[in-house]
C-alpha positions as CSV (number, residue, x, y, z in Angstrom):
1,M,30.4,-81.5,141.4
2,A,31.6,-78.3,141.6
3,L,33.6,-77.4,144.6
4,D,32.3,-74.8,146.9
5,Y,35.2,-72.4,148.2
6,Q,33.0,-70.1,150.2
7,T,33.8,-71.4,154.0
8,S,31.8,-68.5,155.7
9,T,29.4,-71.1,157.0
10,V,31.9,-73.6,158.1
11,K,32.7,-73.6,161.7
12,T,36.0,-73.8,163.3
13,E,35.2,-77.6,164.1
14,N,34.9,-78.4,160.4
15,I,37.3,-76.1,158.9
16,G,40.1,-79.2,159.0
17,Q,38.1,-81.1,156.8
18,T,37.4,-78.2,154.3
19,V,40.9,-77.3,154.0
20,D,41.6,-81.0,153.3
21,Q,39.2,-81.1,150.7
22,L,40.5,-78.1,148.9
23,M,44.0,-79.0,148.9
24,T,43.0,-82.4,147.5
25,H,40.7,-80.6,144.9
26,A,43.7,-78.4,144.0
27,Y,46.1,-81.4,143.5
28,N,43.9,-83.4,141.6
29,A,43.7,-80.6,139.2
30,R,47.3,-80.2,138.7
31,R,48.5,-83.6,138.6
32,P,49.3,-83.3,134.6
33,F,51.5,-80.6,135.5
34,E,53.2,-82.4,138.6
35,R,54.3,-85.4,136.0
36,R,55.8,-82.6,133.9
37,W,57.7,-81.0,137.1
38,Y,58.8,-84.4,138.0
39,D,60.4,-84.9,134.6
40,N,62.1,-81.5,134.5
41,Q,63.6,-82.1,138.0
42,F,65.3,-85.5,136.8
43,F,66.4,-84.0,133.5
44,D,68.0,-80.8,135.5
45,D,69.7,-83.3,137.7
46,G,71.0,-84.6,134.6
47,M,69.2,-88.0,134.4
48,H,68.0,-87.4,130.5
49,F,67.4,-90.8,130.0
50,R,64.8,-91.4,132.4
51,Y,60.9,-91.5,131.9
52,W,57.6,-92.7,133.0
53,S,56.2,-95.8,131.0
54,R,52.9,-96.4,130.8
55,T,52.8,-99.4,129.5
56,A,55.1,-100.9,132.5
57,G,53.4,-98.6,134.9
58,K,56.8,-97.7,136.4
59,I,59.9,-95.5,135.9
60,V,62.4,-96.3,133.3
61,D,66.0,-95.2,133.0
62,V,67.6,-96.7,130.0
63,S,71.0,-95.2,130.9
64,N,71.0,-98.1,133.5
65,D,72.4,-100.3,130.3
66,T,74.8,-98.0,129.5
67,N,78.8,-99.0,129.3
68,I,82.2,-97.8,128.1
69,Y,81.5,-99.2,124.7
70,S,77.6,-98.1,124.5
71,P,78.2,-94.8,126.1
72,M,74.9,-92.8,126.7
73,R,75.9,-89.1,127.5
74,A,73.5,-86.4,129.0
75,I,74.8,-83.1,128.1
76,P,73.7,-80.0,130.6
77,K,72.9,-77.7,128.1
78,A,69.2,-77.1,129.4
79,S,70.4,-77.0,133.3
80,K,73.0,-74.2,131.8
81,Q,70.7,-72.3,130.0
82,I,67.9,-71.7,132.9
83,R,71.1,-70.7,135.1
84,G,72.3,-68.2,132.4
85,V,68.9,-66.7,132.4
86,A,68.9,-66.7,136.2
87,N,72.3,-65.1,136.2
88,L,71.5,-62.3,133.5
89,L,68.6,-61.3,135.5
90,T,70.4,-61.2,138.6
91,T,73.5,-59.7,137.2
92,N,72.6,-56.3,139.0
93,D,71.3,-56.5,142.6
94,P,68.1,-55.1,142.7
95,T,68.0,-51.5,144.1
96,P,64.9,-50.2,146.2
97,V,63.8,-46.7,145.5
98,V,61.4,-45.0,147.5
99,Y,59.5,-42.2,146.7
100,P,59.2,-39.2,148.8
101,E,55.7,-37.9,150.4
102,R,54.7,-35.2,148.2
103,I,54.4,-31.6,149.6
104,N,51.8,-29.3,149.1
105,E,53.3,-26.1,149.0
106,V,50.5,-24.1,149.2
107,A,49.5,-25.4,152.8
108,F,52.7,-23.7,154.0
109,E,52.5,-19.7,154.8
110,N,56.4,-19.4,154.7
111,P,58.3,-20.7,151.7
112,E,61.3,-21.6,154.1
113,E,59.0,-24.3,155.8
114,A,57.6,-26.2,152.9
115,K,61.6,-26.3,151.5
116,Q,62.6,-27.9,155.2
117,A,59.7,-30.1,154.7
118,K,60.3,-31.1,151.6
119,E,64.1,-31.8,152.5
120,L,62.8,-34.0,155.3
121,N,60.5,-36.0,153.2
122,N,63.6,-36.6,150.6
123,R,65.6,-37.8,153.5
124,T,63.0,-40.2,155.1
125,A,62.2,-41.6,151.6
126,K,66.7,-42.2,151.1
127,L,66.8,-43.7,154.3
128,I,63.8,-46.3,154.0
129,G,65.3,-47.2,150.8
130,H,68.3,-48.0,152.8
131,W,66.7,-50.0,155.4
132,I,64.8,-51.8,152.5
133,S,68.3,-52.7,151.2
134,E,69.8,-53.7,154.3
135,E,66.7,-55.8,155.2
136,F,67.3,-57.4,151.7
137,K,70.9,-58.4,153.0
138,N,69.8,-59.9,156.2
139,Q,67.1,-62.1,154.4
140,E,69.9,-63.0,151.8
141,I,66.8,-61.9,149.4
142,S,69.4,-62.2,146.2
143,E,70.0,-65.8,147.3
144,Q,66.4,-66.6,147.6
145,L,65.2,-64.6,144.2
146,A,68.1,-67.2,142.5
147,L,66.1,-70.1,143.8
148,M,62.8,-68.9,142.7
149,L,64.3,-68.2,139.2
150,I,65.3,-71.6,138.9
151,F,62.4,-73.5,140.7
152,A,60.3,-71.1,138.4
153,A,62.5,-72.3,135.2
154,K,61.8,-75.9,136.1
155,H,58.2,-75.6,137.2
156,G,57.0,-72.5,135.4
157,I,56.1,-70.9,139.0
158,S,57.9,-70.2,142.4
159,F,56.8,-68.7,145.7
160,M,58.1,-67.0,148.6
161,Q,56.2,-66.5,151.8
162,I,56.7,-63.3,154.1
163,W,55.4,-63.4,157.4
164,P,55.8,-61.4,160.7
165,D,57.8,-62.8,163.9
166,A,55.8,-60.9,166.6
167,V,58.0,-61.9,169.1
168,K,61.4,-60.8,167.9
169,E,60.0,-57.9,165.5
170,K,61.7,-59.6,162.9
171,I,60.5,-60.4,159.2
172,R,60.8,-64.0,158.0
173,T,60.7,-65.3,154.3
174,Q,61.1,-68.7,152.9
175,V,61.0,-69.7,149.2
176,Y,58.9,-72.7,148.2
177,D,58.4,-74.6,144.8
178,A,55.1,-75.3,142.8
179,F,54.6,-78.6,144.7
180,D,54.1,-77.2,147.9
181,I,51.6,-74.6,147.4
182,Y,48.0,-75.5,146.4
183,L,45.7,-72.9,144.7
184,E,43.4,-72.4,141.8
185,G,45.9,-73.3,138.6
186,T,43.3,-71.5,136.1
187,C,43.8,-67.7,137.7
188,Q,46.0,-65.2,136.2
189,S,47.2,-64.3,139.6
190,I,47.7,-66.3,143.0
191,Y,45.9,-63.1,144.6
192,D,42.7,-64.0,142.5
193,S,42.6,-67.7,143.8
194,P,40.0,-68.3,146.4
195,Y,42.5,-69.9,148.7
196,L,45.9,-70.8,149.0
197,I,47.2,-73.7,151.0
198,K,51.1,-74.4,151.9
199,G,51.7,-78.2,152.7
200,I,55.1,-79.4,154.0
201,P,55.7,-82.2,156.4
202,K,56.5,-81.1,160.1
203,T,57.8,-83.3,163.0
204,I,54.8,-84.6,165.6
205,A,57.2,-82.7,168.2
206,E,57.6,-79.3,166.7
207,I,54.1,-79.1,166.1
208,K,53.1,-80.0,169.7
209,A,55.5,-77.4,170.9
210,N,53.7,-74.6,169.4
211,E,51.7,-73.0,172.0
212,L,49.1,-71.4,169.7
213,Y,47.6,-74.8,168.6
214,D,44.6,-76.3,170.3
215,K,46.3,-79.1,173.1
216,T,42.7,-81.1,172.8
217,Q,43.2,-81.0,169.1
218,L,47.0,-82.2,169.2
219,A,45.9,-85.1,171.0
220,K,44.2,-86.3,168.0
221,I,47.0,-86.1,165.5
222,T,49.0,-89.2,164.1
223,P,51.9,-89.1,161.7
224,D,51.8,-90.1,158.2
225,N,55.6,-89.8,157.5
226,R,55.5,-88.5,154.1
227,L,58.4,-86.9,152.4
228,A,56.4,-84.4,150.7
229,S,52.4,-83.1,150.8
230,S,52.3,-84.2,146.6
231,E,52.9,-87.7,145.9
232,I,54.9,-87.2,142.9
233,K,57.4,-84.8,144.8
234,A,57.7,-87.4,147.4
235,A,58.1,-90.0,144.7
236,Y,60.8,-87.6,143.0
237,M,62.6,-87.7,146.3
238,R,62.9,-91.4,147.0
239,A,64.1,-92.0,143.6
240,R,66.8,-89.4,143.9
241,S,67.7,-89.9,147.2
242,G,67.1,-93.6,147.6
243,V,65.1,-93.2,150.8
244,T,61.4,-94.3,151.6
245,D,58.5,-93.5,153.8
246,N,59.5,-95.0,156.8
247,P,57.0,-95.3,160.0
248,D,60.2,-95.9,162.3
249,A,61.6,-92.9,161.4
250,V,61.2,-89.5,163.3
251,A,57.3,-88.9,163.3
252,T,56.0,-86.3,161.1
253,I,52.7,-85.2,159.7
254,T,51.8,-82.8,156.8
255,L,51.0,-79.4,158.3
256,K,48.8,-77.4,156.3
257,E,48.7,-73.7,156.4
258,A,45.7,-72.4,154.6
259,F,44.7,-68.9,153.7
260,I,40.8,-68.7,152.6
261,K,38.9,-65.6,151.4
262,E,35.8,-64.7,152.6
263,Y,33.2,-62.1,152.8
264,L,32.2,-60.4,155.7
265,G,28.6,-60.8,156.1
266,T,25.9,-62.6,158.7
267,N,27.2,-65.7,158.4
268,N,30.7,-65.0,159.8
269,K,30.6,-61.5,161.4
270,E,30.2,-63.2,164.9
271,R,33.2,-65.3,164.3
272,V,35.2,-62.6,163.0
273,R,34.0,-60.5,166.0
274,S,35.5,-63.2,168.5
275,M,38.7,-63.6,167.0
276,N,39.5,-60.4,165.7
277,P,37.2,-57.5,166.8
278,D,39.5,-54.9,165.1
279,L,39.0,-55.9,161.7
280,L,35.3,-54.7,162.0
281,K,36.6,-51.3,162.6
282,Y,37.8,-51.1,159.0
283,R,36.0,-53.4,157.1
284,K,32.1,-53.5,156.2
285,D,29.6,-56.1,154.9
286,G,30.9,-57.4,151.5
287,D,34.4,-56.7,152.1
288,C,37.0,-59.5,151.9
289,V,38.6,-61.1,154.9
290,I,41.4,-63.6,154.9
291,R,40.9,-66.7,157.1
292,H,43.9,-68.2,158.7
293,A,43.9,-72.0,159.5
294,F,46.4,-74.7,160.4
295,V,45.4,-78.2,160.0
296,A,47.2,-81.6,160.3
297,G,45.7,-84.4,158.3
298,D,42.2,-83.1,158.5
299,I,42.3,-82.2,162.1
300,W,42.3,-78.1,162.7
301,L,44.8,-76.9,165.1
302,Y,44.2,-73.0,164.9
303,D,41.6,-70.8,163.2
304,E,41.7,-67.1,163.1
305,Y,41.1,-63.7,160.7
306,L,44.0,-61.9,159.8
307,D,44.0,-58.2,159.4
308,I,45.5,-58.4,155.6
309,Y,44.1,-57.9,152.5
310,E,46.0,-60.1,149.9
311,Y,47.9,-63.4,150.8
312,P,51.4,-63.1,152.5
313,F,53.0,-64.5,149.3
314,V,54.9,-63.4,146.3
315,D,55.1,-65.4,143.2
316,F,57.6,-65.5,140.1
317,R,56.5,-66.3,136.6
318,F,58.7,-65.8,133.3
319,E,55.2,-64.8,131.5
320,P,52.1,-63.7,132.0
321,G,49.0,-65.8,131.8
322,P,47.5,-68.8,133.9
323,I,49.3,-69.7,137.0
324,Y,50.3,-73.1,135.5
325,Q,52.2,-72.7,132.5
326,V,55.0,-74.2,130.0
327,P,58.5,-74.0,132.4
328,L,61.4,-72.7,130.5
329,I,63.2,-75.2,130.8
330,E,60.9,-77.5,128.7
331,R,61.7,-75.2,125.8
332,F,65.2,-76.5,125.7
333,I,64.3,-80.4,126.6
334,P,63.5,-81.6,123.0
335,A,67.0,-80.3,121.4
336,N,68.9,-81.1,124.3
337,K,67.7,-84.7,124.1
338,S,68.7,-84.8,120.6
339,L,71.8,-83.4,121.2
340,D,72.6,-86.1,124.1
341,V,71.7,-89.1,121.1
342,V,74.2,-87.3,118.6
343,I,77.1,-87.0,121.2
344,S,76.4,-90.2,122.4
345,R,76.7,-91.7,118.8
346,V,79.6,-89.8,117.7
347,E,81.5,-91.2,121.1
348,R,80.3,-94.8,120.5
349,Y,81.3,-94.4,116.8
350,I,84.9,-93.2,118.0
351,N,85.0,-95.9,120.4
352,T,84.6,-98.6,117.7
353,M,86.6,-96.9,115.2
354,V,89.4,-96.1,117.2
355,T,89.8,-99.5,118.2
356,G,89.3,-100.7,114.7
357,F,87.7,-103.6,113.0
358,W,89.6,-106.6,111.8
359,M,88.7,-109.1,108.9
360,K,90.0,-112.9,109.4
361,K,88.7,-115.9,108.0
362,Q,86.0,-118.1,109.7
363,G,87.5,-120.6,112.0
364,E,90.9,-119.3,112.5
365,Q,91.8,-118.1,115.9
366,F,92.5,-114.6,116.5
367,K,92.9,-113.0,120.0
368,P,94.0,-109.3,120.9
369,T,95.9,-108.6,124.1
370,N,96.3,-104.9,125.3
371,I,99.9,-104.2,126.6
372,A,101.5,-100.8,127.8
373,G,101.9,-98.7,124.3
374,G,99.9,-100.9,122.0
375,V,97.7,-103.8,121.3
376,V,99.0,-107.5,120.2
377,Y,97.1,-109.4,118.0
378,E,97.8,-113.0,118.2
379,Y,96.7,-115.1,115.4
380,L,97.2,-118.9,113.7
381,S,97.4,-119.3,110.1
382,T,96.4,-116.4,108.0
383,P,97.3,-112.7,109.4
384,P,94.5,-110.5,109.8
385,I,93.3,-107.8,107.8
386,Q,92.7,-104.5,109.5
387,G,89.7,-102.3,107.7
388,Q,89.8,-99.1,106.8
389,I,88.7,-96.7,109.4
390,S,86.4,-93.9,108.1
391,P,86.3,-90.4,109.9
392,V,83.1,-88.9,111.4
393,P,81.1,-87.2,108.6
394,G,81.3,-83.4,109.0
395,F,77.7,-82.8,108.6
396,V,77.3,-84.5,112.3
397,F,79.2,-81.6,113.8
398,N,77.4,-79.0,111.9
399,F,74.2,-80.6,113.0
400,T,75.3,-80.3,116.7
401,E,76.0,-76.5,116.1
402,I,72.4,-76.4,114.8
403,L,71.3,-77.8,117.8
404,N,73.0,-75.4,120.0
405,T,71.8,-72.5,118.0
406,Y,67.9,-73.7,118.7
407,I,68.8,-73.9,122.2
408,E,70.1,-70.8,122.4
409,E,67.3,-68.9,120.4
410,Q,65.1,-70.1,123.3
411,G,67.5,-68.7,126.3
412,V,70.9,-66.9,126.2
413,T,73.7,-66.7,124.2
414,M,77.5,-68.2,125.4
415,S,78.5,-64.6,126.6
416,S,76.1,-65.3,129.4
417,L,77.6,-68.4,130.2
418,A,80.7,-67.3,130.7
419,K,82.1,-68.1,127.0
420,I,82.8,-65.8,124.4
421,P,81.3,-66.6,121.1
422,K,83.3,-67.3,118.2
423,G,84.0,-64.2,115.8
424,V,83.5,-61.7,118.9
425,R,86.5,-59.9,119.9
426,S,85.7,-56.5,120.4
427,N,84.1,-55.1,123.7
428,A,81.4,-53.0,121.6
429,A,80.3,-56.6,120.2
430,I,80.1,-58.2,123.4
431,E,77.8,-55.0,124.8
432,S,75.8,-55.3,121.5
433,L,75.5,-58.9,122.3
434,K,74.8,-58.4,126.0
435,E,72.2,-55.6,125.2
436,S,70.4,-58.0,122.7
437,E,70.0,-60.6,125.4
438,Y,68.4,-58.1,128.1
439,A,65.9,-57.2,125.2
440,S,65.1,-61.1,124.4
441,L,64.4,-61.1,128.2
442,A,62.5,-57.8,128.6
443,I,59.1,-59.6,129.5
444,P,61.0,-61.5,132.4
445,Q,63.0,-58.8,133.4
446,R,59.8,-56.9,134.1
447,R,58.1,-59.6,135.8
448,F,61.0,-59.9,138.2
449,K,61.5,-56.3,138.9
450,Q,57.7,-56.6,139.8
451,T,58.5,-59.4,142.4
452,V,61.1,-57.7,144.1
453,K,58.8,-54.7,144.2
454,H,56.1,-56.8,145.8
455,I,59.0,-58.1,147.8
456,A,59.8,-54.7,149.5
457,E,56.3,-53.4,149.8
458,K,55.3,-56.3,151.9
459,F,58.3,-55.9,154.0
460,L,57.0,-52.5,154.5
461,Q,53.6,-53.8,155.4
462,I,54.9,-55.9,158.2
463,A,57.0,-53.4,159.6
464,E,54.4,-51.0,159.8
465,D,52.3,-53.2,162.2
466,Y,55.1,-55.3,164.0
467,F,57.9,-52.9,164.4
468,I,56.9,-51.6,168.1
469,K,60.3,-50.8,169.2
470,P,63.2,-48.6,167.3
471,Q,65.3,-50.8,165.5
472,Q,69.1,-49.4,164.4
473,V,70.1,-49.5,160.8
474,Q,73.5,-49.1,159.6
475,F,74.8,-48.9,156.2
476,L,78.0,-47.5,154.4
477,E,78.0,-44.0,152.7
478,K,81.2,-43.0,150.7
479,G,82.9,-45.4,153.0
480,E,81.8,-44.4,156.1
481,P,79.2,-45.8,158.6
482,Q,75.6,-44.3,159.1
483,Y,73.2,-44.8,161.8
484,F,69.5,-44.1,162.1
485,D,66.6,-45.6,164.0
486,V,63.3,-47.1,162.3
487,I,60.0,-47.9,164.0
488,G,56.4,-49.1,162.6
489,K,54.0,-46.1,161.8
490,K,51.4,-47.5,163.7
491,A,53.4,-47.9,166.9
492,L,54.6,-44.5,166.4
493,E,51.2,-43.1,166.1
494,A,50.3,-45.3,169.3
495,R,53.0,-43.6,171.2
496,K,51.7,-40.2,170.4
497,Q,48.2,-41.4,171.4
498,L,49.5,-42.5,174.9
499,G,51.9,-39.9,175.2
500,V,55.2,-41.9,175.4
501,P,57.5,-40.0,173.5
502,L,60.3,-41.5,171.7
503,E,64.1,-40.9,172.8
504,G,65.7,-39.3,169.4
505,Y,64.2,-39.7,166.0
506,A,63.2,-42.5,164.3
507,V,62.1,-43.1,160.9
508,P,58.3,-44.4,160.6
509,L,57.8,-47.5,158.3
510,S,54.8,-47.3,156.6
511,S,52.7,-49.4,153.5
512,E,51.5,-46.1,152.0
513,C,55.3,-45.6,150.8
514,H,55.8,-45.6,147.1
515,V,58.7,-48.3,146.1
516,D,60.0,-49.1,143.0
517,I,62.8,-51.2,141.9
518,E,65.7,-50.6,139.6
519,V,67.4,-53.5,138.4
520,E,69.2,-52.3,135.2
521,S,72.8,-51.3,135.2
522,G,72.6,-48.0,133.9
523,L,75.7,-47.4,132.0
524,G,76.7,-50.7,130.5
525,F,76.3,-54.4,130.9
526,T,79.9,-55.2,131.0
527,K,82.7,-53.7,133.3
528,Q,84.3,-52.0,129.8
529,G,81.3,-51.1,128.7
530,K,80.5,-49.4,132.1
531,R,84.0,-47.3,131.7
532,E,83.5,-46.3,128.5
533,A,80.0,-44.9,129.3
534,M,81.9,-43.1,132.3
535,L,84.2,-41.7,129.7
536,K,81.7,-40.6,127.4
537,L,79.9,-38.7,130.4
538,V,83.0,-36.9,131.7
539,S,84.2,-36.3,128.3
540,E,81.0,-34.9,126.6
541,I,79.0,-33.7,129.4
542,F,81.1,-33.2,132.9
543,L,84.2,-31.9,131.6
544,P,82.4,-29.0,129.4
545,L,80.1,-28.0,132.2
546,A,83.2,-27.7,134.7
547,E,85.0,-25.7,132.6
548,K,82.1,-23.3,132.1
549,G,81.9,-23.0,135.6
550,F,78.2,-24.5,135.7
551,I,79.3,-27.6,138.3
552,P,80.1,-26.4,141.6
553,P,83.1,-27.4,143.2
554,Q,81.8,-30.2,145.6
555,A,80.1,-32.0,142.5
556,V,83.4,-32.3,140.8
557,Q,84.8,-34.2,144.2
558,T,81.8,-36.4,143.6
559,I,82.5,-37.1,139.9
560,V,86.2,-37.9,140.6
561,E,84.6,-40.4,143.2
562,K,82.3,-42.1,140.6
563,V,85.2,-42.0,138.1
564,S,87.7,-43.9,140.6
565,E,84.7,-46.4,141.2
566,T,84.0,-47.2,137.8
567,Y,87.7,-47.8,136.6
568,Q,88.9,-49.5,139.8
569,F,91.7,-47.4,140.6
570,G,92.1,-48.8,144.1
571,A,90.6,-47.6,147.4
572,T,88.4,-45.1,146.4
573,A,87.5,-44.2,149.9
574,E,91.2,-43.5,150.7
575,L,91.3,-41.2,147.5
576,M,88.5,-39.3,148.4
577,G,89.8,-38.9,151.7
578,A,92.8,-36.8,150.6
579,F,90.4,-34.2,149.4
580,E,89.4,-34.1,153.4
581,S,93.0,-34.8,155.0
582,D,94.9,-32.8,157.3
583,Q,96.4,-31.0,154.3
584,P,96.5,-26.8,154.5
585,Q,93.2,-25.6,154.4
586,F,92.2,-23.7,151.5
587,T,89.9,-21.1,150.6
588,E,86.6,-21.8,148.7
589,K,88.3,-20.2,145.5
590,Q,91.5,-22.3,145.9
591,Q,89.6,-25.5,146.5
592,E,87.7,-24.7,143.5
593,N,91.0,-24.1,141.3
594,L,92.6,-27.3,142.7
595,E,89.5,-29.5,142.0
596,K,89.3,-27.9,138.4
597,T,93.1,-28.8,137.8
598,V,92.5,-32.6,139.1
599,M,89.7,-32.7,136.9
600,T,91.1,-31.3,133.7
601,A,94.1,-34.0,134.4
602,V,91.6,-36.8,134.3
603,A,89.9,-35.6,131.7
604,Q,93.4,-35.4,129.5
605,V,94.2,-38.8,130.7
606,F,91.0,-40.0,129.0
607,K,91.4,-38.1,125.8
608,D,95.0,-39.6,125.6
609,L,93.3,-42.7,126.1
610,Q,90.9,-42.3,123.4
611,G,91.3,-44.2,120.2
612,S,93.6,-46.7,122.0
613,E,92.7,-50.4,122.4
614,I,91.4,-49.4,125.9
615,L,89.1,-46.6,124.8
616,P,89.1,-47.1,121.1
617,D,87.5,-44.3,118.9
618,E,84.4,-44.7,116.5
619,Q,86.3,-45.7,113.8
620,K,88.3,-48.3,115.3
621,R,85.4,-49.6,116.7
622,I,83.9,-49.9,113.2
623,E,87.1,-51.7,112.0
624,E,86.6,-54.1,114.8
625,G,83.2,-54.9,113.9
626,K,84.0,-55.6,110.2
627,L,86.9,-57.9,111.4
628,A,84.7,-59.4,114.2
629,T,81.7,-60.5,111.7
630,A,84.2,-61.8,108.9
631,E,85.7,-63.9,111.8
632,A,82.2,-65.1,112.5
633,I,81.5,-65.9,109.0
634,R,84.9,-67.6,108.8
635,D,84.1,-69.8,112.1
636,T,81.1,-71.1,110.6
637,G,82.8,-72.5,107.8
638,L,79.9,-71.6,105.2
639,V,79.3,-68.3,102.8
640,D,76.2,-68.4,100.9
641,G,75.7,-72.2,101.7
642,K,79.1,-73.3,100.3
643,P,82.6,-74.0,101.8
644,Q,84.6,-70.8,102.7
645,D,87.0,-70.1,99.6
646,P,90.8,-71.4,100.5
647,L,92.1,-68.1,99.5
648,M,89.7,-66.2,101.7
649,Q,90.6,-68.4,104.4
650,Q,94.3,-67.5,104.4
651,E,93.5,-63.6,104.3
652,M,91.6,-63.9,107.1
653,Q,94.2,-65.9,108.7
654,H,96.6,-63.3,107.9
655,K,94.1,-60.6,109.3
656,Q,93.7,-62.3,112.4
657,E,97.6,-62.8,113.1
658,K,98.0,-59.0,112.2
659,H,95.1,-58.3,114.5
660,E,96.5,-60.3,117.4
661,L,100.0,-58.6,117.1
662,E,98.3,-55.4,117.2
663,M,96.4,-56.4,120.6
664,Q,100.0,-57.8,121.9
665,K,101.7,-54.4,121.2
666,L,98.4,-52.5,122.7
667,R,98.9,-54.2,125.8
668,Q,102.3,-53.6,126.1
669,Q,101.5,-50.3,126.1
670,L,99.0,-50.3,128.2
671,G,101.2,-50.5,131.2
672,I,103.1,-47.5,130.3
673,I,99.7,-45.4,129.7
674,E,98.7,-46.5,132.9
675,E,101.6,-45.2,134.5
676,K,101.8,-42.0,132.4
677,A,98.5,-41.2,133.6
678,D,99.1,-41.8,137.4
679,T,102.3,-39.6,137.1
680,D,100.4,-36.7,135.0
681,I,97.6,-36.5,137.8
682,S,100.0,-36.8,140.8
683,I,102.4,-34.1,139.0
684,K,99.3,-31.7,138.4
685,R,98.2,-32.2,141.7
686,A,101.4,-31.6,143.1
687,E,102.2,-28.6,141.1
688,A,98.5,-27.4,141.8
689,R,99.4,-27.7,146.0
690,Q,102.5,-26.1,145.4
691,D,101.5,-23.2,143.7
692,I,98.7,-22.6,146.3
693,E,101.1,-23.1,149.2
694,I,103.4,-20.2,147.7
695,K,100.6,-18.1,147.1
696,D,99.5,-18.6,150.7
697,E,103.1,-17.9,152.1
698,E,103.2,-14.6,150.0
699,S,100.0,-13.4,151.6
700,E,101.0,-14.4,154.9
701,A,104.4,-12.6,154.5
702,K,102.5,-9.6,153.2
703,I,99.7,-9.7,156.1
704,E,102.9,-10.0,158.2
705,V,104.4,-6.7,157.1
706,Q,101.4,-4.9,157.2
707,R,100.8,-6.0,160.8
708,K,104.3,-5.0,161.6
709,E,103.6,-1.3,160.1
710,A,100.4,-1.4,161.7
711,N,102.0,-1.9,164.9
712,A,104.6,0.5,164.2
713,N,102.3,3.1,164.1
714,A,99.9,2.4,166.6
715,A,103.0,2.7,169.0
716,A,104.1,5.9,167.4
717,K,100.5,7.3,168.1
718,R,100.9,6.2,171.8
719,A,104.1,7.8,172.0
720,Q,102.8,11.2,170.5
721,P,100.9,12.5,173.6
722,K,103.8,12.1,176.0
723,N,106.2,14.3,173.7
724,N,103.5,16.9,173.9
725,Q,103.5,17.0,177.7
């Protein structure tokens, strides 16, 4: 029998039973997925040999029988892979970008007013972006996003709830795994599900302390002391921690927070009017309304209608499609299990063969004894004979490499796991490898970006409704602290209607703001890649424009600042402070000459480094690429399916040694080049300042001579009338 999701006709006193039925239905429908999540959890915990035995009807862990002579090794390749993917997606912190409100210039009679309005909107959008960034820091969104990625890798989906703290005017967030959230898994989006229910254990004392809950209903609840709302998750927690559901422990009960879609009509309009009459100002018959209920067991505690259009949750999935899908870790588990078996057998083989085997006549006594430095074998009559120890066949290690390749093809390569692959030496090769990894994760990256965007949008929705008082925001800009106030747009409009003005200016936060998220690095995937990209921008774009006068003097200072940040020359704020220190004040023309001199010096340093190992030229990159390719082929030990030719191996070894000597020599020269660069810049800057100071002194001397001549002439003119008299 199909379940009726519509609760418009369900009265408050019966909403508890309905929520309980919906949750039970969702749980039964997803049980096959939960068993997979259960296994994935244990596999990620390093328990690779634990499985559910259908014949025995219980969990079986074959690794319990392992010992030093018969090891069963769990190689954490799958766990490393899912964290490598998470690290790659979160390498660059997501940056919110808020688009300014469009200005209709035709509506302004004065072009200057239109310009001012446009500048104000741009400034407002920038400040809203700063507020979102600071709120992300306060909520530790980066950490929560990492947790969402790991949960999604093991369960296929993860959730973040975002809700307002109306009393403190704050935004609250919490990440949940797939076990704790119940909905229709066949839907393509969580917002398409007719309901969404969160079920987590809460202490009876905490529940009874909530003033919103009905006191009469609170008296009816009894503890269940379950570790989780899901039986399978509870089983996992019991097996992992060794604890059991204990009625003598702190009394808890599963608290269910339900969000149910209803459609406004005759069945629920009066109920909506009594609970939230403001909703009827914006909703008409047929519109969707969200019913919000708290239930303990099957007993309702609170029932209301929310002024929202979608559930206060965001989710993350690596791929589009149904809500419940194949988790990422399951793509690594089969090959990882094979790797576990191979490595375990190799270790078992080594343990056997290192100890060796001995041949003796039947019935004769033979006793080995371990002592410091070796093994003593005591025997009577015929001496035992040691059998020949065979080495591990080479194909075993080739097979392990094949298994590692299979795993990496489904995830990320070793470069994202803090290990440089064999044969890859040059920075260009690493950049190319990183770029290919990002390309292989294009779909998860887009979905990750969309998740962060939804989080930012919900932050704005909550702030618009619940930020009644102005709140101060602070951030750093070029090393200097900046401050501004924010307030909810609805609160600001209410103040205007009531005639209660704000003291000062506050940026209005509105859900109407268009937000986009930047998660890509922009310059490069590695530090060296970003440095080389900055060099290219300076040498090929900024420098020619500066020399031709197309870049204003103020922009030159910004360019120097970005170069300093990219190359990590030290405290950038101190460096840029030198431009604004209490040094002699220059005219605009003098300042322009000085900055052009410094810019030219920096560019000259870059040109001096061009072609070196620090900043290799194009030909050098080609040579490095050829060498890296040859080394990679050598490292595999195979060329056209045959063992590598010994003469070629010798040649490659010679090239490798030569390359390493060149690298060592270049590294020794690096310090000299950097010192020369710093010295050249300092000398040129000092020379420029000295020339300007000399010119200023000459100008001042000339002005002083002219002033004295003018004073003398004036004195002579004043004395002339007296002589005439």
